[in-house]
C-alpha positions in Angstrom: 4.4 -66.1 38.5 6.2 -63.4 36.4 5.6 -62.9 32.7 8.3 -61.8 30.2 8.1 -58.7 28.1 7.3 -60.7 24.9 4.6 -62.7 26.7 3.1 -59.5 28.2 3.0 -57.9 24.7 1.2 -60.9 23.4 -1.2 -60.8 26.3 -2.0 -57.2 25.7 -2.2 -57.7 21.9 0.4 -55.1 21.2 4.0 -55.1 19.8 7.0 -55.3 22.1 8.1 -51.9 21.0 4.7 -50.5 21.8 4.8 -52.1 25.2 8.2 -50.5 25.8 6.7 -47.1 25.0 4.0 -47.8 27.6 6.7 -48.7 30.1 8.5 -45.4 29.5 5.3 -43.5 30.1 4.9 -45.2 33.5 1.4 -46.5 32.9 2.1 -50.1 33.8 3.9 -51.7 36.7 6.9 -54.0 36.1 10.0 -55.4 37.8 13.6 -55.5 36.5 16.8 -56.9 38.0 19.3 -54.1 37.6 19.4 -51.6 34.7 20.1 -54.3 32.1 18.0 -57.1 33.6 15.0 -58.6 31.9 11.7 -56.8 32.4 9.0 -58.9 33.9 5.3 -58.4 34.9 2.7 -60.0 37.1 -0.6 -60.9 35.3 -2.4 -58.7 37.9 -0.4 -55.7 36.8 -1.4 -56.3 33.2 -5.0 -56.7 34.1 -4.9 -53.4 36.0 -3.5 -51.7 33.0 -6.2 -53.1 30.8 -8.9 -52.0 33.2 -7.5 -48.5 33.5 -7.1 -48.0 29.8 -10.3 -49.5 28.5 -13.0 -46.9 27.9 -16.4 -47.6 29.5 -19.3 -46.8 27.3 -22.6 -45.8 28.8 -24.6 -46.6 25.7 -23.9 -48.4 22.4 -23.0 -46.3 19.4 -25.8 -45.8 16.9 -25.2 -44.3 13.4 -26.9 -41.1 12.5 -30.1 -41.6 10.5 -29.9 -40.8 6.8 -31.9 -37.8 5.7 -34.6 -38.5 3.1 -34.1 -36.8 -0.2 -37.0 -34.8 -1.6 -38.3 -36.2 -4.9 -37.9 -34.0 -8.0 -41.3 -33.4 -9.5 -40.3 -31.0 -12.3 -42.7 -28.3 -11.1 -42.4 -25.4 -8.8 -39.1 -23.6 -8.0 -35.6 -24.8 -8.7 -33.0 -25.0 -5.9 -31.5 -21.7 -7.0 -34.8 -19.9 -6.6 -35.7 -19.7 -10.3 -38.9 -21.0 -11.7 -39.4 -23.8 -14.2 -41.5 -21.3 -16.2 -38.3 -19.8 -17.6 -37.5 -23.0 -19.4 -40.9 -23.5 -21.0 -41.4 -22.1 -24.6 
């Protein structure tokens, strides 16, 4: 059974114009009767396209861990290297 361009775009969850761009790139098989005939697809061709263009992940993404902030104690050195002693009277 052949699927129309509009049905194929819906199946692939993309716009018709986006699917036309994919056709121009040659990444998907299709059939067409003459130069101005309707473009049609087999479901197997669409499934092949999905398989070839879906990335395979080896492990799930994990967000980087947040760094713990050092507490400010009010003693010792400031971040610019100066001492708190300068501010005492």
